[in-house]
N, C-alpha and C positions, 0 to 999 in steps of 0.2 A: 908548475913553478909555485913556490910559497912566497907570499909577500910578507915581509917582516914589518909589522906595524907596532907601535908602542902598546904595551899591555895595559889593561885597565888598572890592574893591581898596582902598577907604578905610579898611578895618579891618586890612589886612595891613601888619605891620612889615617882613616879608621875603616874597619871592615864594611861598614855601611854608609860610607861617605858618598851619598848619591849625588851631591853637588859637584863632584869631580867629573861626572859623566859628560857634562857639556863641554868643558875645555878639552877632555880626552877625545871626544867625537870629532871636534874641530880639528885637532891635530891628526887623527887618524884619516880624515877626509884630505887634508893637506898631503899626507903621505900618498894616499891612493891617487890624488891628482898628479903627483909627481912621478909615480909609477906609471900611470897611464901615459903621460907625456914622454916617458922613456920607453914607450912601446911594449909595456908589459901586456901580456894577452888579456883581453877584456874579460874572459871568463874568470881568470884569477882575481881580477879587480872586483867583480861582482861577488865572488865567493868570499873574499876577504872583507868587504863591506857587510855581508850577511852575517859573518861570524862575529864582527865587532857588535852588530845589533843584537845578536844572541847573547853575547857576553853582558851587554848593558842591561837587557831585559831580564836576564838571570839575576843579576844584582838587585834589580828593582823588585823582582818577585820575592827574593829573600827578605828585602827590606819591608816589604808589605806583610810579611809573616803569614803568608797564605798556606793553608795546611796541605797535606799530602793527598787529600781527597780530590783536589782540583788539578787540572793540567793546563799549561800554556801552549798554544799551538801557533806556529807561523803558517799563514794561509796566503793565497794569491801568489804574486810574484815573489814575495818574501818566502812563502812555502817552497817555491822552486829554487831558491837561493839565487834570484835574479834582481838584485837591488842596485838600482842607479842612484845617482846623487840625490834626486828629489822624489824618489819613489815613495809611495805610501807604505807605512809599516802596518800591514793588516795582520791582526791577531785574533785568536779565539780562545776564550777560556771555557773549559768543558768540565762539567761535573756529572756524577752519576744521578744525584738527586738535586732537588730544588735547594737553592742556597739558603743557609740560615741566616738570621739578622746580622750576626757577627760577620759572616762570609761576605754578605752583600756590602757591608761597610769596608771590609778589606779590599774587596774587588774595586769598589768605587774609589778608595784611596790610591790603589795601584794605577788606575786609569787617570786620576788627577795628577798624579806624580809624573806619569809619561808625559802630559802636556806642560807640566811645570818645569820639567828638566830642560825641555826645549831640544831642538835639533832633531826631533822626530815629528812626523805627521801621522799619528796613529788612526787606524780604522779598527774599531774593536767591536766584537760580538761576544755575548755571553750566553752559553746554551747548556741545557742538560741533554743526555742521550735521548731522552724521550722527545724533547723539542727538536733535536736534530732530525729524528724520523719524521716528525710532523712537517717541518719546514722543508726538508729535502724532497718530500713527496710532492709539494706544491711548487717549489722554486727550483728551476734548472740551475741558477746562478749559485745557490746555496749547495746544491749537490756537486757542482763542479768544484767549489771552494773546498768541500770535504775530501774530495779525491786528493787534493794537494796538500792537505794539513800535515804538517811536520811538527812533532814533539819537540819543544825547547826545553821545558823543565816541568816539574811537578810529577803527578801520578803516572808511572810508566804503563800501568794496566789500561789506561784509557787510550794508549797510542793506537790500538788496533780498531778502535770504534768508528772513527770518521769513514774509512773506506767500507767497514762493514755495513754501516748505514746506507751508504749508496748501493752496495751490492744488493741489499734487501728492499730497497725502495725502487729501484730502477733495474730493468733487464738490459741485456746487451742492445736489444732492438729499440726499446723505448728510449734508452739514453742516446744511442746513435741517431735516431730519427730527430730527436729534439735538439741535438747539437747540431745537425746538418741544417735544420730549419733556421736555427739561430745564426748560423754562418751565412746562409743565403740572404737573410735579412740584413745582417752586417755588410755583406758585399753590396747589396742593392743600395745601401746609404752611400757608397762610394762609386756608384755608376758601373758596378760589376766590371771594373777594369783596373789594372795595375798601373795604367799610364796617366794618372791624374797629374795635373801640373804641379799641385801642392799636395802631395800624398800624405796621408796618415800612415806613418810607418808601423804603427801598432795594429790598426784595425782594418786598413784597407786590403783588398785582395793581395796576397803575396807578402803580407806583413807578418809580424811576430805572432799575432793571434792564429794565423794559419798554421804555424809551427806548433804553437800550444794545442791547437785543436787535434792535431795527430797524437800528441801526448795524452791529452785528457781521455780520448776514446781508447787508446791503447792501454793506459793505465787502469782504466776501469775494468777492461777484461782480462789482461794478463797479470794485474797486480804488481807491476814493476814500479820502480821509483824513477828510472832514468830512460830516455829514449835509447840509449845506448844497449841496454838489456834486451831490447827488441831484436838485435841482430842475431843473438843466440837463439831466439825463438823463430827465426826465419821470417819475421814480419817485415823487416827492412834489411836491405843489403848494405855491406861496409861502404860501397861507393855512394849509395843514397844518403846514409848517414853522414859522410864527409861532406856531401853538397849541402845538406841542412845545416850542419854544424858551421860551415863557412859563411853560409847566409845569415845564420843567427848571430854570429860574431860581427859581421858588417852592420846589421840592423842595430845591434846593441851599442855599437861604436857611434853610430849616428845619434841614437837616443842620448848617449852619454853627453855628446857635444850640445845637443838640444837642451838638455837639462842645465849644463853648465853655463850656456849663453843666456838662457831665459830665467834661470833660478826658480824653475817650477817643473812640474811634471808634464813637459811639452812633448807631444808626439807628432805634431804637424810639421812637415818639411816645407815651410813657407818660403816665398821668394826672399823674406826678410833674412833668412839664415843660409840659403843655398850657396851664396858665394863664399861666405866665410867658412862654412864646413868643406866645401870642395878644396879650399886652401889648405884646410887642416889634414885633409887626405892627400895632400901633396899634388894636387892638380894645378898645373900652371900653363902658361902659353908663351909661344915665341912672339917676336914682333910682327911676323907675318899673319899669325892667327888673330881672330876677332876677339874682342873683349870678353865675350860670354863663353869662349871655348872651354875653360876649365870647368865651368858649371855644367855645360852640356855633356862633357865627358864623365863627370861624376854622376850626373842624373842617369847617363846611359848605363853605368854600372848598377845603379840602384834599380832601374827598370828590368835589367836583365836578371838581377838577383830575384826580384819580386816574381818574375815569370818562372824562374826555377822553383821557388817555393810554391807557387800555385800549381804547377805541374806535379810536383811530389805530393802536395796535399790531396789533389785529385786521384793521383794513382794509389796512394796508400790507403786512403779511406775508401776507395771503391774496392781495393784488394780485401780489406777488412769486411765489407759488406758481402762480397762475393764468396769469401772463404770461411767467415765465421757466422754472420748473420743469416743469410739465405739458407744455408744447409739445415739450420736448426728451427726453421719455420715449420709449423704443423703441416703435415701432408706435403711437404716439399718434394718435388720431383723435377730434376733438371731437365729443361727443354732444349733439345738439340736438333738442329737443322743443318745438314750438310750443303754447302754451297758450291764447293769444287774441291779439287785435290789439296788446295792450299788452305781453305778457310771454311769455317762453320759458324753458325749462330748458336750461342749458348745463352739461354734466358734472354734472347733479344739483342745480345751484343756479339760483335765479331771476335772470333778467337781463331788461333792457328790450329791446324790439324795436329802439328807436333812441333816441339821447341826448336827444330833445326830449319824450319821453312824458310826464314829470312837468309839465313847462311847459304843454304843449298839452292835457293831460288830468289836471288837478289831483286828480280822484277817485282816480287810479291810486296816489296816495300811501298811501291806506288800502287800496286794492285788492290791493296787493302783500302786505300782512299778512293780508288775508283768505285769500288763496291759501295763504300760509305755514301759517296756522292749520288749514286744512282739508285740506292734503296732507301727512301725516306723513313720507312718503318723501323730502320735499325736504330737502336738506342745509344750506340757508342762502341768502344773497344774494351774488351775484357782487360783487367788489370795486369794479368800475367802476360798477356800478348803485348800490351803497352811497354812493359819492362823490356821485352825482347826487341820491340820496335825502336825505342829509344837508343838502345846499344847498336842496332843495325844501322840506324840513320847516320851514325858517326863513320861508317865505312863507305858512304857515298863519296866517290872520287871522280876524277875527269873521265876515266873510262866508263864509269856508270853513266855519266851525263851524255857521253857520245853514243851510247848504245841506241840504235833506232827503235828498239822495242820499248825502251823507257821513255824515249821522246814522244812516241805515240800514245803511250799511257798517260803522261803528262797533259798532253793536249786533249785527251779524251775527259780527263777530270775538268779542264778549264771550259770544255763544251757542255758540261753536265747541265741538264735542265732543271735540277732541283736544288739542293743546298750547297751551292759552291762556296759561298762565305764561310759557312760552318766547317766545311772540309778543309779549305785553305788555312783556316784558324788552327784546326787540329794539326795539320801538317807543319804550321809554324811552331806550335806548342812543343810537338814532340821531336823537333830538329830536322825534319825532312825538307821542308821548304828552303830553309837557309843553307842546307847542304847541296841541294839539288841546284839552286841558284845562288852561288856564293855572294854575289852583289847583295841579294836580298839579306843574307846573314850579316852583312856589314851594317844594315840599317837597323837591326834589331835593337830596340830600346834607345834609339837616337831621338833625342827631342831637340826642339828649337826654343830657346829661352826667350819667349814672347807669349802675348795673350791671344795672338792670332792663331797659331796652330796649337790647339789644346790637346792633341794627341801625339804619341811617338810616331815617327815616320812609318814604321811597320803597321802599327794599329790604323793609322790614316789610310794607308794603302788598301788594306782588307776592308775597311769600312767603305771606301770608295767603290770597290767591286760589289759589296752588298748593296749599295745604293743603286747602282746600275741595274742589278737583278730585280730589285724591287719595283722598278719601272714597269714590269710586266705583270705585277700583282694588282688585282682590282682595288685593294684597300689603299694602295699608294697612288694609283692612277687618278683618283679623285683630287688629291693634293698637288699632282704634277701632271695635269691633263695633256698639255702639249708635248712635253718632253716624253711622257709615257707613250703616247701615240707614235712619236718618232721613233723611240727605241724599239717598239714592237714592229715597226716596219723594216728595221735594219736587216739586210740579208746576211750579213757576217758579223754577229755579235761578238764573236771571239777576237775579232780586230780591236774593238774598243776595250774588251776586257784584258787583252794582253798589254794594250797601251796603258791601261789603268795600273797593271802590275809593275810597269817599269817607269811610270811617269816621274816618280821621285826616287828612283832607286840609287841615283848618283849623288844624293845629298850627302854632305859631309867629306866629300872627297876634295873639295876646292874646285874652281872652275865653274862653268856653266853646266848645272846639273841636267838642264834640258838637253843639251848637246851630248853630254856623256851618256845619259840614259837612252837617248835615241840610238846611239852607236851599239850599246849593250843589247837594245831590243832588235836591232837589224841582225845581229849575229844569232840571237836566240831564234828569230823568225826563220832564218836561213836553215837553221838545224832542225827546226820542228815543222817542216813541211809547207810553210808559206811561199807562195810564188812571189816573184819580184814586185809586182804591182802591190800586192796586199802588204808585203813587208815595208814598202815605202810609205803607205798610208799610216801604218803603226808608227814608224819613225817620225813622220810629219806631225802626227797627233801629239807625241811626246815633246817634240821641239816647240810646238805651238799651243800646249795645253793651257797657257795663261792668256792667249790672245784674246779670246772672247770676253773673258771677265774683265781685263784691262781695257778693252775697247768700251765696254758697256759702262764701266764705272768712272773712267777717265776722260772720255770724249763725248761729244754732243752727238748722240745717235739720231737726233731729229735732223741733222745735216745730212743732206743727200750725198755730199762728197765723202763724208766719214764711212757712211754705209757702202758706198761704191769702193772705197780703198779697202775695206775690210772684206768685202765680197771678193775682190781680185786676189787677195792673199789666199783665199780658199779654192777658188777656181770652179767648183761644181757643187751641186747639192749633197752628194755623198760625203764629201769632207765636211760640209756644214752640219749634216745630221749627226755624224760621229762626234764633232767637236761640241756640238750643243749637249748631247747626252753626257759626254765626259765632263764638261765644264759644271753643269748643274749638280752632278753627283760629287764632283771634287770639292765645291764650295760647302755642300752639306756635310761632307766627310772631314772638312778642314775644321769647322767650328759651326755647329748647328745654329748658334745665335746669329751668324752672319746672314742666314737665309731669311729674309723678310719679304714682304709683298713688294716692296720698292725694288729690290735686286731681281725678284722674280719677273717684275714687269719690264725691267731693263733688258733681261736676257730674252724674254718673249718678244719684245719689240725688235731687237737687233736680229734675231732669228727670222722673224717674219719679213722685215725690210730686206735682209740679205737674200732670202729665199726668192722675193720678187724681183730683186735685181738681177740675180743669176738667171732666173727664168726668162726674163726679158732679153737677156744677152749682156755679157760683161763688156763687149765692146761698144755698146750703145752709150752715147754721151747723155749726161743728165739734162733733161729738157726742163729747166727751172721754171719757164713761164707756164708750161702746161701743168706743172705740179701746183703752181700758185693758183692757177684758174680752177683746177679741179678741187682744191681745198676751200676756195671761196664759194664755189658752187655747193659743195657739201654743206659748208656752214650756213649759207643762205637758206638752204632747204630746211634747216632746223629753226630758222627765225621767220620764214615767210608768213606764217599764220598770225604772227603777233606785231610784226613791224614792217613798214614800208620799205622799198629799196632805198629811197632817198635818206631815211633815218639810219639805216645800216652803213650805207656808203659814207655818210657824213663822219661815222666813227672810224671806218677803215682807211679813209683817204689819207689819214695822217700817220699811219702806222709803219709804212715802209714794206718792202718786199720780203725782208729777212723774217718779218713777223709771220708771214703766211707759209714761209718755207719751213719753219721750225715748230710752229704750233699745230696742233691737230684741229680738225674741223670742229670737233666736239667742244674743245677748250676755247676756240675762237667764238663759238656761238655762246658759250657761257659768259665769256668776257664781255661780248657785245651787249647781251641781254641785260647783264648787271649794270653796265655804264649807261644804257637808255633809260633803264628803270630808275637809276639813281638821279638823272636829270641834271639840273643846274645846281644841285645841292653842293655847296663849297667844301663840306667835310670829306675827309678821306673816305673811300668805300673799301670796305673789307668783306670778303666772302669766303666761306668755308665749306668744303664738301669733301666726300670720299673720293680718292683718286679713282678715276673711271676705268684704268686699265690695271688696277691692282686691288688688293683685298682691303679690309677695313682699317688696318693699322697704318696705311699710308694716306696722308690727308693733303689736300690742295688748299692753299690759302692764296687768294687773288686780292691784290691791292691796287687800287686805281687813285691817284693822288697827284698834286702838283709836284713836279720834279724839283728836288732839293739836293744839295751835295751829299748830305749825311743820311739819306733814306735807308740805304743798305744797313749801315751800321746800327741805326735806331731800331729798324725792324728785327735784326737777328738778336739784339740785346734783349728785346721784349720777348721774342720767341723762347730765348733761353731762360728767361724769368718764368715763363709759362710752362717749363718742362717739356718743350718741343725741340726735337733734334731736326736740323735742316739736313735734308739729302740732296736737294737740287734747288737752284735758283735761276730764274730768268727774268732779266730787267730789260724791258722795252721802253724806250722814251720817244713819245709822239712828237710831231713837229710843233704842237701847240704847248710844248713844255709840261706835258702831263706824262707820268710814268705808269707803265702797266707791269707790275711785278708778280710773278707766280712762284710761289715756294711749295716744294713737296717736303712734308715734315712727317716724322714718326713720333708719336705721343707716348711719352714714358710711362703713363698711367693707363692709356688705352680708353679713355673716357670722353675724349673731346666730341666725338660724333654721337654719343649716346646720352650725354648730360647736357641738356639745354643751358642750364646755369653756367657750367664751365665754358661752353662755347660762347655764350654772350660776354662772359668775363674776358676771354681772349680777344674777341672782337673790339670790346670797349677799350681794352688796354692798348691795342694797336692804334685805334682811332685817336685816343687821347695823346699817345706819344707822337703820331705822325702829324697831328695838328700843331704840335709845338716841337718840330723836329729840330729847331735850333737848340733846344735844350736836350742834349744827349743824355740818356738815362744812365750811361755807364755800365760797366760790367758787374754782374752780381757776383760776389766772392763766395766761393764754395771750397769746402775741404777736399783736397785731392785724395782720391780712393788709394787705400793702403797699397794695393797691388801696383798701381802706376808709379809709385815712389821708388820702385826698384829696377826701372828701365832707363837706360841712357840712350836716347835717340839723338843722333846728330841732326841738328837743324839744318835744313837745306832750302834755299830759295833759288829758283831758276826763273829768269824772266826772257821771254823770247818774243820777237816781232811777228805779227801776223799781218803782213801787208795787204792780203786780199780783204781781210776784214776791217783793216785799219784799226786794229787793237793790239794790245800787248797780252800775252799769256803769263799769268804769274802762278807758278807751281810751288807749293809749300809742303814740306814734310817735317813733322815735329811730333813731339809727345802729346797724345791725346789728353785733354783735362776739361774739367768743367768750364763752360763759357769761352772756350778756345775761339769759336767762330766770332762771338761778339768782340772778343780782344782784337782779332784780325780786322774785323769790320771797322773798329775805331781806329786802327793804325792806317787803313786806307783813307778813312774820313780825314785824319789830320794831314795827309799828304794831298788832299784835294783831288783824289782819284774817283771816278765813277766806275762802279762794277756792273757790267752788262749781263753777265751770267756766271754761275759758280756750279762746280761739281764736287760734292763733299764725300769723301770716302774715309771711314774709320776702320782700320783693320787691326783688331786686337788694342794694343797700346799705342798704335801708330796712326796718326791723322795725315792723310794725303789729299790736300785740297787744291783745286785748280780755279782760277779766277781769270776772267776776260775783262780788261779794263781799258779806260782812255782817261785822259785829263778831261776837265770840264769842257763843254761844248764840242765833244767828240774829237778832241785833238790827240794825237799820239804823242807819247813821251819821246824825247830825243834819246839816243843811246847813253849820253852821259846821265841824263835824268833817270833812266831805267837802271843803270849801274848803281847810282847813288841810292835810289829807293831799295834795290836788293840788299844793299849793305845795311841800310837803316832797319829793314824789316828783319834781316838776319840777326842783328844786334838786339832788337826788341825780343825776339824769340829766346836768344841766348839768356838774356837778362831774366826772363820768365822761368827758364829751365833752371837757373842757379837758386831760385826761390824753392824748388822742390827738393825735398830730402833726398839724398843720394842713397845708393844701395847699401854702402858700408855703415850708414848711420842707423842706429836703433833707437 
């Protein structure tokens, strides 16, 4: 389709009226924008823009009176005719010889005019043929630029030189190797995944650069100008070309919107733009669908497109290496090893014995992955075989899935002792996994618009399986000692692996994904040879895969009743072991930043306590008095050499039984020693140490001071100022109106325990503030991080009575933001409520905090007071949310 834009000549008052270029280019851009909005194909838009720039540069070239010994080339995206609204106009001026003084002045005037005319962002280089040889030899980027050089005007005899230079300075192999190293480095900068939350659509895996990469390497060897020409040379099929062109069109359209929205050469698909661009592509939602549904559907298309590009990039470049580069190596001799009647190894990679293998023997579609999973020395699959495999995968249907031979093969893959993750990843990339398990095909590219789940559902699922298998490897066992030992003792690892494969498989369908996934898994297990008992364990794991993390993060696992209730839901050690392994691997596969020493210690404590309860017998009631006496005895053993029993008992007698139920002996001894050493000093006592059951980044802060109404609010305000994030808080009020407060914090800088000066600074700041706790320090205002501004979290406040504790539980869900806990503490203070303990959980952009409170003097709120406070707290959170820039504002 040809786009009719106004001609430059219609704007000229004279033949060299260069001032007319600016208004002409503005009008051309307006026409192109109108054409784009009218759904004109993006390729036509890019071509029309390129032609308009060619026309303008030709006029400026004539105006500069540059002689015919020079030539003007378009390079980069401009050379490929891929000009977007804010793309750089990259040009090269080429000459046979060094420029004369006159020519230098003319070239300088030409470049200056480019800037003066405006509406261009030129990137210029001036080279001789000799300097091209010298620079291309040393610089891969320049060599790549020369491959794409396109003559605009000037000396036509120079048109052949850019590619000739590359041909003479780089061989097929050296150019290929250098470009592949460059691509690997580029991919590593984007975490080697297509599934980033805010992808760079130009440079990330599966982006435009991966398509360019195919063109660069092919153009260097085949001397073609377009990828389309490679079809006739047999390098790429019509189908593959169609997939690449559709992907490229989609990515170009996204870039077009990004350029138009930001008015710059923007390639990052940030949260700031995803909602609006999704709407531009026509994604919308019904009233039943959640607000982020359009974004998730749009991003699902993006991730699937990026996956297609990555797969074709891998396939075509491997094909080039195998068919062009390898056979030309000196002394090359193809190494062939026959594996069976279906497959052989060719130069270390799997290949079919003949091209009809998959058609004549459908089981070989899974057999090739079984071989791949059980032969660690195999380097991959040959490109020709990959082509056949990708086409064969499309023929997997229900009859194929129902075949017992195929079911047995799939389970043999799942039970592979070697590289299961890599094998499943390959099965996903080449279309086999999504066709063999259609429900898995539905979650390909599915993302959740939040900061908690940083991978697409399919990528997360496979990473979870990778994490599970890593627990048996020595290098990971040292980082996860308990869970690794548990995993290695599992009799049936395939149970937890299948549970991992199905645990999120029903996301995006609506309804409870755990229940729906459990139903899918049951059907799968019955088909794939699991007995009823093992099938039920798999289904139970999927239904309860969040149970352990929610219990550890939201409940007080030092409470024997909490541990007992959790243990009763498991029933036996076997379920506990499976769930523990699945939970730790799941958290690490959701977002590695979530796994810190505090969460690790919570999971470890819950596992150990539950194991003890199950071993002692689930029907056995909790003996609270025995638990208290055992804890006291263990704590006294740690103190006996330094203090008398009377001294210790004087501290303990005022603390109440709950203190000894919920604190460990080690912590009780630490508290007691600190209080006795502090003596009658009226100043607040503040002690800091590493958390004894966690790693160095979890820090315990113990505070002993006179009880005052606003202690919690003051403390968390100071901790926030000190860049310490509270994870857990426990407040014990002794009968003598003294408060024993323990906070577990994570240090944003990681220096609190290693920098004595900073440690002293934190202690002094707390002592100073708590000595004057009637002077609330207030919340330190901080800028809201950019990413958080694009999430709308419904503020929720739920208050429930806990009659057995004579407290109220206040559960808050809101958008995480700097100083949030300090703000909440201030709200409690203003309402005259005492906080007895708190559980703090930050899940991506979402904060889910739980507080256990009473009025002053340990009095419970009435139902009316609780209702009124819930409304006031919700209103305060809503007001705070309104001050944060909403997603549609830029």
